[in-house]
Structure formats: C-alpha cells, structure tokens
Kinemage of the C-alpha trace (Angstrom):
@kinemage 1
@onewidth
@group {chain A} dominant
@subgroup {mainchain}
@vectorlist {calphas} color= white
{ca met a 1} P 9.421 27.209 -29.501
{ca gly a 2} L 7.489 28.276 -32.592
{ca met a 3} L 4.494 26.057 -31.698
{ca glu a 4} L 4.263 27.506 -28.205
{ca lys a 5} L 4.086 31.003 -29.627
{ca phe a 6} L 1.466 29.867 -32.145
{ca tyr a 7} L -0.747 28.282 -29.437
{ca lys a 8} L -0.305 31.310 -27.204
{ca thr a 9} L -1.408 33.578 -30.052
{ca val a 10} L -4.405 31.349 -30.865
{ca arg a 11} L -5.484 31.302 -27.216
{ca lys a 12} L -5.101 35.049 -27.014
{ca gln a 13} L -7.072 35.624 -30.254
{ca phe a 14} L -9.967 33.373 -29.281
{ca gly a 15} L -9.950 34.339 -25.628
{ca val a 16} L -9.231 30.809 -24.405
{ca asp a 17} L -7.950 30.775 -20.863
{ca lys a 18} L -5.380 28.001 -20.291
{ca pro a 19} L -6.540 27.148 -16.708
{ca gln a 20} L -10.150 27.081 -17.914
{ca leu a 21} L -9.180 24.851 -20.835
{ca lys a 22} L -7.318 22.487 -18.470
{ca lys a 23} L -10.302 22.395 -16.130
{ca glu a 24} L -12.729 21.561 -18.945
{ca leu a 25} L -10.418 18.924 -20.374
{ca lys a 26} L -9.930 17.360 -16.939
{ca lys a 27} L -13.690 17.264 -16.415
{ca glu a 28} L -14.255 15.611 -19.821
{ca val a 29} L -11.530 13.026 -19.329
{ca thr a 30} L -12.713 12.239 -15.802
{ca glu a 31} L -16.278 11.674 -16.996
{ca glu a 32} L -15.151 9.452 -19.880
{ca leu a 33} L -12.943 7.373 -17.580
{ca arg a 34} L -15.717 7.085 -15.019
{ca gln a 35} L -18.109 5.723 -17.643
{ca glu a 36} L -15.488 3.431 -19.134
{ca phe a 37} L -14.459 1.861 -15.837
{ca met a 38} L -17.825 1.818 -14.039
{ca glu a 39} L -18.359 -1.849 -14.919
{ca glu a 40} L -14.871 -2.766 -13.716
{ca ile a 41} L -15.364 -0.850 -10.484
{ca ser a 42} L -18.688 -2.515 -9.717
{ca tyr a 43} L -17.230 -5.966 -10.474
{ca ile a 44} L -14.264 -5.325 -8.187
{ca glu a 45} L -16.553 -4.026 -5.440
{ca ala a 46} L -18.699 -7.156 -5.693
{ca gln a 47} L -15.600 -9.361 -5.547
{ca met a 48} L -14.313 -7.452 -2.530
{ca lys a 49} L -17.632 -7.912 -0.714
{ca glu a 50} L -17.540 -11.633 -1.483
{ca tyr a 51} L -13.937 -11.805 -0.291
{ca glu a 52} L -14.774 -9.913 2.923
{ca gln a 53} L -17.619 -12.350 3.595
{ca phe a 54} L -15.269 -15.255 2.961
{ca val a 55} L -12.696 -13.809 5.374
{ca ala a 56} L -15.410 -13.300 7.991
{ca glu a 57} L -16.485 -16.946 7.613
{ca val a 58} L -12.894 -18.143 7.948
{ca asn a 59} L -12.323 -15.974 11.021
{ca his a 60} L -15.532 -17.257 12.583
{ca met a 61} L -14.572 -20.859 11.892
{ca leu a 62} L -11.054 -20.349 13.277
{ca ala a 63} L -12.438 -18.737 16.433
{ca lys a 64} L -14.817 -21.661 16.817
{ca lys a 65} L -11.972 -24.137 16.347
{ca arg a 66} L -9.790 -22.307 18.876
{ca lys a 67} L -12.619 -22.444 21.396
{ca glu a 68} L -13.080 -26.165 20.738
{ca arg a 69} L -9.322 -26.737 21.029
{ca ile a 70} L -9.200 -24.955 24.391
{ca gln a 71} L -12.112 -27.042 25.654
{ca asn a 72} L -10.545 -30.246 24.369
{ca asp a 73} L -7.144 -29.332 25.813
{ca lys a 74} L -8.779 -29.056 29.180
{ca lys a 75} L -9.940 -32.621 28.683
{ca glu a 76} L -6.419 -33.500 27.453
{ca gln a 77} L -7.557 -34.253 23.920
{ca gln a 78} L -6.250 -32.870 20.657
{ca ile a 79} L -8.097 -31.987 17.487
{ca lys a 80} L -6.915 -34.009 14.541
{ca met a 81} L -5.985 -32.056 11.412
{ca asp a 82} L -8.011 -34.287 9.098
{ca lys a 83} L -11.211 -33.253 10.896
{ca phe a 84} L -10.143 -29.638 10.563
{ca asp a 85} L -9.456 -30.128 6.844
{ca asp a 86} L -12.901 -31.639 6.300
{ca asn a 87} L -14.478 -28.552 7.849
{ca met a 88} L -12.315 -26.302 5.671
{ca glu a 89} L -13.288 -27.950 2.375
{ca pro a 90} L -16.414 -25.811 1.676
{ca leu a 91} L -14.395 -22.668 2.345
{ca lys a 92} L -11.549 -23.884 0.142
{ca asn a 93} L -14.052 -24.502 -2.654
{ca lys a 94} L -15.391 -20.966 -2.304
{ca leu a 95} L -11.859 -19.589 -2.468
{ca arg a 96} L -11.113 -21.644 -5.588
{ca glu a 97} L -14.288 -20.317 -7.242
{ca leu a 98} L -13.330 -16.770 -6.341
{ca glu a 99} L -9.812 -17.237 -7.717
{ca lys a 100} L -11.182 -18.782 -10.916
{ca ser a 101} L -13.604 -15.892 -11.366
{ca met a 102} L -10.835 -13.346 -10.870
{ca glu a 103} L -8.546 -15.195 -13.324
{ca glu a 104} L -11.294 -15.324 -15.955
{ca arg a 105} L -11.936 -11.632 -15.487
{ca leu a 106} L -8.216 -10.873 -15.804
{ca glu a 107} L -7.959 -12.965 -18.997
{ca lys a 108} L -11.028 -11.228 -20.403
{ca gln a 109} L -9.497 -7.835 -19.566
{ca lys a 110} L -6.188 -8.828 -21.221
{ca ala a 111} L -8.081 -9.939 -24.329
{ca ile a 112} L -9.854 -6.579 -24.497
{ca ser a 113} L -6.603 -4.620 -24.106
C-alpha cells in the first residue's frame, strides 16, 4: 500500500497523468514489438502465400482428375492410383520443401529464444 501512495504522490508532483502514461507506454511497446517481429511477419506472410499457391495447384489438379475420372467412368474405365501418385509427386516434393523450411525456421526461432 505504501508504494501505491508513493507513486500517486510522484505522479501528482510531476503532473504525470496515469492514462497518458499508459497510452505512451502502449505506443512505445507496440512500436518496439512491431520492429522486432517485422521479419517474422514477412516470413510467415511469404510462407502463407506459397502455401495458398500450393493449395490452389492441388485443388486444380484434383478438379482435373475428377473430370478425367468422370470421362473415363463413362467409358467404363478406372484411373489407377499409381498414375495418380506419379502426378502428385512434384506437389509432394513442394510440400516437403515447405515443411522443411518451416521446421528450420522453428528450430532457428527456438535457438534464438
């Protein structure tokens, strides 16, 4: 209780307004955090864009495969999974690279912390 009274007296003596002090402190902390995490944010944004592109490619490929399957079903043929897997390999490689990049980044971040 004694410290509260002391700080209240100091604020009163120097004319420091508590809401103003909070506002200034919040602004300072926000700016410091923004600078500190700007690199992380840009990296995450880049990874998200790459991931979105990857998802779009997968969706496109799946739509194409569905269309082919419908056409082949009309001809009473079935698509074999090994052909499908061969077409998926480049996309799987991209996903592995993305996962590896994210893991390396996470390890680097843990080492910094």
